[in-house]
Structures are given as structure tokens and as C-alpha cells.
N, C-alpha and C positions, 0 to 999 in steps of 0.2 A: 363914656369913657362907649362907644361905641360896640356892639360882636363883632370881631375884624370874622366870620364867619357870614356876617353882611351882606361885608367886602368882600370878599370872597365870587360868596352867588350874585351880589351886585352886578363883580363884572361877568365875572363868565353870560351873563343873560344878555349882551351884546356880543350877534357874531363874527363883527368884526374885528373885537377883542378878540376872540373864540380861533376866528383864524390864523389868528400875529400871536398866539401861541399856541396852533398847532405847525408852526416857525418855524420858530424856537424847540419843539423836539427834537430838529435836527440837531442842531449849535444857536450858538452866540451870534447876534447880529446887527449891523450897524444902525441905527439908526433911517440912512437914507435907505438900502436893503432892504426894512420893512416897511417901511413909507412904497414903496416902488409899486409892486401890484392891484392897489389899491386909487381908484382915480380920489383919487383925493383932494388939501390939501399937503404938505407935510405937520403944516400948526394942528388942524384937525386927529393926525396919527398921531401925535404927539400928546393931544387928551387922553386919550385912549390907550395911550406908554404909561401920564402919569395914571390917571381912573390901577392899571395892574400893578404898577409899579403901589399906591398905593392897600393895594387888593396885598402886596405879599406878591403875586405871582410871577412878577419880573420884578431882573433887579438888574439895575444902568451904573453905567459910572462909564465915565469920561476919560479914554484914552489917546494918550495926545488931542488934538484936533478931530477925534473923530467920536463920541455917542456912538457905546453899549449896549447891543441888548439880551436881557438872558435868561431864563426858564429859574424857577426856583420852587420846585415842583415838592416846596409844606405845605407850603399853606393850602394845595389842594388834599395832600394825605390827610387833613385838618376836615379834610369840610366827607372826609373820606371815611375820616372814623365818625365824625357826626348820626352819617348816614346809616352806617353802620348799625348805628344804636335804636333802630325805627327794626332795624332785623328782618330787613328788606333784599336788605341792599346787600353784594355781598363785596369785599373792595374791589378797586377803582382797579380796572385790571388799562393802561396803560398806552398800549398796541391794541389794543380791542376800541382804549378812545381815536385812537387815531387814524386807525381805519376805515372806524362812526364819520367823522368826519371827512374826513379826503373824499367820499362817497359824498356826499354830503355837500360835501364846492362845488363836484365834478354835477351832482346832479342839477344847484345852481344856474351850476355857465354855463347849464345844457338848452 
């Protein structure tokens, strides 16, 4: 059985998936709303969402005809606990992570 942390770190390795996670920090979103800011097909976004779901970073549920995505922070906590085992890392500051990601996205859009 694969290590769940492998899936988390593999999911976090992709900038599109990190941007999706940042978007979901604000609130649950419909899949179509998640896809809107990206210049890729809905099928491509769905693949990214499936990877995030398999890693436990998000959950998806169908509400009526719409599929919704929700951030699941427990998988990130497990990664944080693992990193703390090295003694070099502090607990992940999600607010700081959000600020960092926003600045990175602004820089990449420029």
C-alpha cells in the first residue's frame, strides 16, 4: 500500500494543484468555478482535482447537478507533522502559506 504522504507531496508538486488549493482556502467551489481561471480544458482540471482528491487534500460531492470541491486540511497536517520530525520545520502557517502563494501567483502572472 503506497504511503499517503507520497500522494500528498506528489499532488503539491504541481503549481496548478497548489493554485487550486489556494482558491479552496476561501470557500467550497463548484468544479466549473475552479476551472474558470485556468487556460485548460475542464477534463484537464478534473484530472488535477482527482489527484488532489486521491491525496486527501480535497473532497468532492455532488449537490444536485453540480460537483463541489472542499479543502480537507487533515492531509496537509499529516505532511506538516512529518516535516516537523526533522526538527528544522515549524508547524505550517496556513495564513503565511496563503500569502506566499498569492505573491508567487502575482509574480508568475506578471
